[in-house]
C-alpha positions in Angstrom: -1.0 26.9 32.9 -4.6 28.2 34.1 -5.5 29.5 30.8 -4.0 26.6 29.2 -6.4 24.5 31.2 -9.7 26.6 30.1 -8.6 26.5 26.6 -8.3 22.8 27.0 -11.9 22.1 28.4 -13.9 24.0 25.7 -16.7 25.1 27.7 -17.1 21.8 29.1 -17.5 20.8 33.0 -14.0 19.8 34.6 -16.0 16.5 36.1 -16.3 15.7 32.3 -12.8 15.7 31.1 -11.1 12.6 30.6 -8.2 13.6 28.4 -5.9 16.8 29.1 -3.0 18.1 27.3 -1.0 20.7 29.4 2.3 20.2 27.0 5.0 23.2 26.7 2.7 25.4 28.7 5.6 27.1 31.1 5.2 26.8 34.8 7.6 25.6 37.6 4.5 24.0 39.6 0.9 22.8 38.7 -1.4 25.9 39.2 -5.3 25.7 37.8 -5.7 21.5 38.0 -7.9 21.1 40.9 -9.7 18.0 42.3 -13.0 18.5 40.0 -11.5 16.3 37.4 -12.8 13.4 38.6 -13.2 12.0 35.5 -9.9 12.5 34.2 -7.6 9.4 33.2 -4.9 10.9 30.8 -2.7 13.9 31.7 0.1 15.1 29.7 2.7 17.5 31.3 5.4 17.3 28.8 8.1 19.9 28.6 6.5 22.5 31.2 9.3 23.2 33.2 8.1 21.7 36.4 10.5 21.1 39.8 7.9 19.9 41.9 4.9 18.1 42.0 3.5 19.6 45.4 -0.1 20.5 45.3 -0.7 18.0 42.5 -5.0 17.2 42.6 -6.4 14.2 43.6 -7.3 12.5 40.2 -8.6 8.8 41.5 -9.5 7.8 37.8 -6.1 8.9 36.4 -4.2 5.9 34.3 -1.7 7.4 32.1 0.8 10.4 33.4 3.2 12.4 31.1 5.8 14.1 32.9 8.8 13.7 30.7 11.6 16.9 30.0 11.1 18.7 33.3 13.1 19.5 36.1 11.8 17.1 38.9 14.1 15.7 41.3 11.8 14.7 44.0 8.5 14.5 45.5 7.3 11.3 43.6 5.1 10.5 47.0 2.7 13.2 45.8 1.4 11.1 43.2 0.5 7.8 44.9 -1.6 9.2 47.1 -3.4 11.5 44.4 -3.3 9.0 41.5 -3.5 5.5 43.1 -5.0 4.1 40.1 -1.9 4.8 38.0 -0.8 2.4 35.2 1.7 4.5 33.3 4.2 6.8 34.3 6.9 8.4 32.2 9.5 10.2 34.1 12.1 10.6 31.2 14.5 13.5 30.9 14.1 14.6 34.6 16.5 15.4 37.6 16.2 12.0 39.6 19.5 11.0 40.6 19.1 7.6 42.7 16.7 4.8 44.2 16.3 6.8 47.3 14.1 9.4 45.4 12.1 6.6 43.3 11.2 4.5 46.4 8.0 6.2 47.1 6.7 4.4 43.7 6.9 1.0 45.8 3.4 2.1 46.5 1.8 1.6 43.1 -0.2 -1.3 43.1 -1.2 -1.2 39.5 1.7 0.6 37.9 2.9 -1.7 35.0 4.7 0.6 32.4 7.4 3.3 33.9 10.0 5.3 31.8 13.2 7.0 33.8 15.3 7.5 30.0 18.0 10.4 30.7 17.7 10.2 34.6 21.3 9.9 36.7 19.4 7.2 38.3 19.8 4.9 35.2 23.3 4.6 36.0 23.7 3.0 39.2 24.9 -0.5 39.6 21.9 -3.1 38.8 19.4 -0.1 38.0 17.0 -2.6 36.2 17.1 -5.3 38.7 16.5 -3.0 41.6 13.6 -1.1 40.0 11.4 -4.3 39.1 12.6 -5.6 42.9 10.9 -2.2 43.9 7.9 -2.2 41.8 6.3 -5.8 42.0 3.6 -4.7 39.7 5.9 -3.6 37.0 6.1 -5.2 33.7 8.4 -2.7 31.5 10.8 -0.3 32.3 11.9 2.2 29.8 10.1 -0.2 27.2 11.6 -3.1 28.1 10.2 -6.2 30.1 12.6 -7.9 32.9 13.8 -10.3 30.1 15.0 -7.7 28.0 11.8 -7.9 25.7 11.0 -5.1 23.9 7.4 -4.1 24.4 5.0 -4.1 21.6 3.2 -0.9 20.6 -0.3 -0.4 20.3 -0.4 -0.3 16.4 1.4 -3.4 16.1 -1.4 -5.2 18.3 -4.1 -4.1 16.2 -2.2 -5.4 13.4 -2.1 -8.8 14.6 -5.8 -8.6 15.7 -7.2 -7.9 12.3 -5.1 -10.2 10.5 -2.8 -7.9 8.6 0.3 -10.3 8.3 2.8 -11.5 5.7 0.5 -14.4 4.7 -2.4 -12.3 3.6 0.1 -10.6 1.0 0.4 -14.1 -0.7 -3.3 -14.9 -0.7 -3.8 -11.9 -3.0 -1.3 -13.0 -5.5 -2.8 -16.3 -5.8 -6.4 -14.8 -6.0 -4.9 -12.4 -8.6 -3.3 -15.3 -10.6 -6.8 -17.1 -10.6 -8.4 -14.1 -11.9 -5.9 -13.6 -14.9 -6.6 -17.5 -15.8 -10.3 -16.9 -15.7 -9.9 -13.8 -18.2 -7.9 -15.9 -20.5 -10.8 -18.9 -20.6 -13.2 -16.1 -20.8 -11.6 -15.0 -24.1 -11.0 -18.2 -25.7 -14.9 -19.1 -25.3 -15.6 -15.8 -26.8 -13.4 -16.4 -29.9 -15.3 -20.0 -30.3 -18.5 -18.7 -30.0 -17.9 -16.1 -32.6 -17.0 -18.8 -34.7 -19.8 -20.8 -34.3 -22.5 -17.9 -34.6 -20.7 -17.3 -38.2 -19.2 -14.0 -37.8 -16.7 -12.8 -40.6 -13.5 -11.7 -39.8 -11.1 -9.4 -41.6 -9.3 -12.1 -43.1 -12.3 -13.6 -44.2 -13.1 -10.4 -46.0 -9.7 -9.7 -47.6 -9.7 -13.3 -49.2 -12.9 -13.0 -50.8 -12.2 -10.0 -52.3 -9.2 -11.1 -53.8 -11.3 -14.6 -55.2 -13.6 -11.9 -56.9 -10.7 -10.1 -58.6 -9.1 -13.3 -59.8 -12.9 -14.4 -61.2 -13.3 -11.0 -63.4 -9.7 -11.7 -64.8 -10.5 -14.9 -66.4 -13.6 -13.6 -67.3 -12.1 -11.3 -69.5 -9.6 -13.4 -70.7 -12.3 -15.8 -72.3 -14.1 -12.9 -73.9 -10.6 -12.3 -75.7 -10.8 -16.2 -76.9 -14.2 -15.4 -78.6 -13.1 -11.9 -80.3 -10.0 -14.5 -81.9 -12.5 -17.1 -82.7 -14.7 -15.2 -84.9 -11.8 -13.1 -86.6 -10.5 -16.5 -87.9 -13.7 -17.4 -89.2 -13.9 -14.1 -91.5 -10.6 -14.7 -92.7 -11.9 -18.1 -93.8 -14.6 -17.0 -95.7 -13.2 -14.3 -97.4 -10.5 -16.8 -98.6 -13.3 -19.2 -99.8 -15.3 -16.7 -101.5 -12.9 -14.3 -102.9 -14.4 -11.4 -101.4 -14.4 -9.5 -98.2 -17.0 -10.6 -95.8 -19.4 -7.9 -94.8 -19.2 -7.1 -91.1 -22.7 -8.3 -89.4 -25.3 -6.0 -88.7 -24.4 -6.2 -84.7 -21.5 -4.2 -85.6 -21.1 -0.8 -83.7 -23.0 2.0 -84.8 -19.1 3.8 -85.6 -18.5 1.0 -88.5 -22.1 1.3 -89.9 -21.9 5.0 -90.7 -18.8 4.6 -92.4 -20.5 1.6 -94.7 -23.1 4.1 -95.3 -21.0 7.2 -96.7 -19.2 4.5 -99.0 -22.5 3.5 -100.5 
């Protein structure tokens, strides 16, 4: 235990240590923990193998003491004189058999939480009523108050103080819905702005191309009608004179060459 204490100190003076964890360092009695730890507020000695509390140092500021899973059966009077300001004491998993061994705890003036799980003393008649009567300052025994209401953990208290409850979730959903509605309105406004600014959509361009193709088709058809009228006029002249009419000078170069060879 002495080596573990030096390791946990990490070079700091003993009178500046406020929290000391000595869990699982095997020892049947307390060794190396002295009265020099005057600032110590939390001490944990879980599963150390302690059989006695003899030699427990004076720790005037100690508030929380963890002694669970040891082999302590008596000697609790050493705590009342060494740690008078104790508020939390965990003795679960020890060898305490009856109320007589717990009687020294009545001298604590500020003890409000006591754990005695897995001790034979918990099987005695009217166990809870007797312990609450023994320690007037006690508020919670084995995690429950005198009315059998469970003690709240520190995490639950923090959530309530920070306002982290189910109502906040509902508010988040409503805010999300409002944002979605705003996005829809913005998209509609953007579409209206595009129409006002004269932006051309893909459908408009496609329709314009169709109109141009149709106009070309009409013009080609009109040219064919003109050719038919010219041919009708040539046939009429030929029938009137009895001679074939010579083509006009504006005919294609191929026709002009043919006439030259014939002459």
